[in-house]
C-alpha positions as CSV (number, residue, x, y, z in Angstrom):
1,M,-12.8,23.7,-5.6
2,K,-15.1,20.5,-6.1
3,I,-13.1,17.2,-6.7
4,P,-14.4,15.1,-9.1
5,S,-15.2,11.6,-8.5
6,E,-14.0,10.6,-11.9
7,F,-13.2,12.0,-15.1
8,K,-12.2,11.3,-18.5
9,L,-8.4,12.1,-19.8
10,L,-7.3,10.9,-23.1
11,G,-9.5,7.9,-23.4
12,H,-9.0,6.4,-19.8
13,T,-11.8,6.7,-17.1
14,V,-9.7,8.2,-13.9
15,V,-11.4,7.8,-10.4
16,V,-10.4,9.6,-7.3
17,R,-11.4,8.3,-4.1
18,D,-10.9,8.6,-0.5
19,G,-8.6,6.1,1.3
20,D,-5.6,5.1,3.0
21,T,-2.7,6.9,1.7
22,G,0.2,6.4,4.9
23,K,1.6,9.5,5.5
24,V,1.2,11.4,2.4
25,N,-2.2,13.4,1.9
26,G,-2.7,11.7,-1.9
27,W,-1.3,8.9,-4.1
28,W,-1.6,8.8,-7.9
29,E,-1.9,5.1,-9.4
30,H,-1.0,5.0,-13.4
31,E,-1.9,1.5,-14.0
32,K,-5.1,1.6,-12.1
33,K,-6.0,5.2,-13.3
34,K,-6.7,6.3,-9.2
35,I,-5.9,9.1,-7.5
36,T,-6.8,8.5,-4.1
37,L,-7.0,11.2,-1.3
38,H,-6.1,10.5,2.7
39,P,-9.6,10.5,4.5
40,R,-8.6,13.3,7.1
41,L,-8.5,15.7,4.2
42,R,-12.4,15.5,4.5
43,Y,-11.4,17.7,7.6
44,A,-9.0,19.7,6.5
45,S,-9.1,22.9,5.0
46,R,-10.9,22.9,1.5
47,S,-7.6,24.6,0.1
48,L,-5.6,22.0,1.5
49,R,-7.7,19.1,-0.1
50,G,-8.2,20.9,-3.7
51,E,-4.2,21.5,-3.7
52,T,-3.7,17.9,-2.7
53,F,-6.2,16.8,-5.3
54,C,-4.2,19.0,-8.2
55,H,-0.7,17.8,-6.8
56,E,-2.0,14.1,-7.6
57,L,-3.6,15.5,-11.2
58,A,-0.6,17.1,-12.2
59,H,1.1,13.7,-11.5
60,C,-1.7,12.0,-13.5
61,L,-1.7,14.5,-16.6
62,L,2.2,14.3,-17.1
63,D,2.1,10.3,-17.2
64,H,-0.6,10.8,-19.6
65,I,1.3,12.5,-21.9
66,G,4.1,10.4,-21.4
67,R,6.0,12.7,-19.6
68,S,7.0,10.1,-16.2
69,K,10.5,11.4,-15.6
70,L,8.7,14.9,-15.3
71,S,6.0,13.4,-13.1
72,A,9.0,12.0,-10.7
73,D,10.3,15.5,-10.0
74,E,8.1,16.4,-7.0
75,D,9.2,20.0,-7.1
76,L,7.9,20.4,-10.6
77,V,4.7,18.4,-9.6
78,E,4.4,20.7,-6.5
79,A,4.5,23.7,-8.5
80,L,2.1,22.8,-11.3
81,G,-0.5,21.7,-8.9
82,E,-0.2,24.9,-7.0
83,A,-1.0,26.5,-10.2
84,L,-4.1,24.1,-11.9
85,Y,-5.7,24.9,-7.9
86,H,-5.2,28.3,-8.0
87,A,-6.5,28.7,-11.8
88,L,-9.0,26.1,-11.4
89,S,-10.4,27.4,-8.1
90,T,-10.9,31.1,-9.5
91,F,-12.5,30.1,-12.7
92,K,-15.4,32.9,-13.0
93,Y,-18.4,31.5,-15.7
94,T,-20.1,33.8,-17.7
95,P,-24.0,32.3,-18.7
96,V,-24.3,31.6,-22.3
97,V,-27.5,33.5,-23.7
98,K,-29.2,32.1,-27.0
99,T,-30.4,34.6,-29.2
100,R,-33.0,33.4,-31.8
101,R,-32.0,32.6,-35.1
102,R,-34.0,35.0,-37.5
103,K,-35.8,33.6,-40.3
104,R,-34.0,34.7,-43.5
105,S,-36.7,36.2,-46.2
106,R,-36.3,34.7,-49.5
107,G,-35.4,37.7,-51.9
108,R,-38.3,38.5,-54.6
């Protein structure tokens, strides 16, 4: 799964950066609109980096919709982050085929 460097959410720009998060793999800072992922995740499995991003994204989403109490529930956030990761990492895209519009014939 690709991890963005930033994204828009409800009129805010959220940035995603590598940085020191101490003992945890990731950190969400609501006031700064910033998700930080520990640099060690660059060398971890792609799934661990993706799952950590989605966990922090779950905190971000809940805080942005005014559900900060739910965002503080780590069991809920862990489950939501895991579900987000599995959904986002398995998206399939079908190419859009553009068809030409037929010109309308004018009635005679």
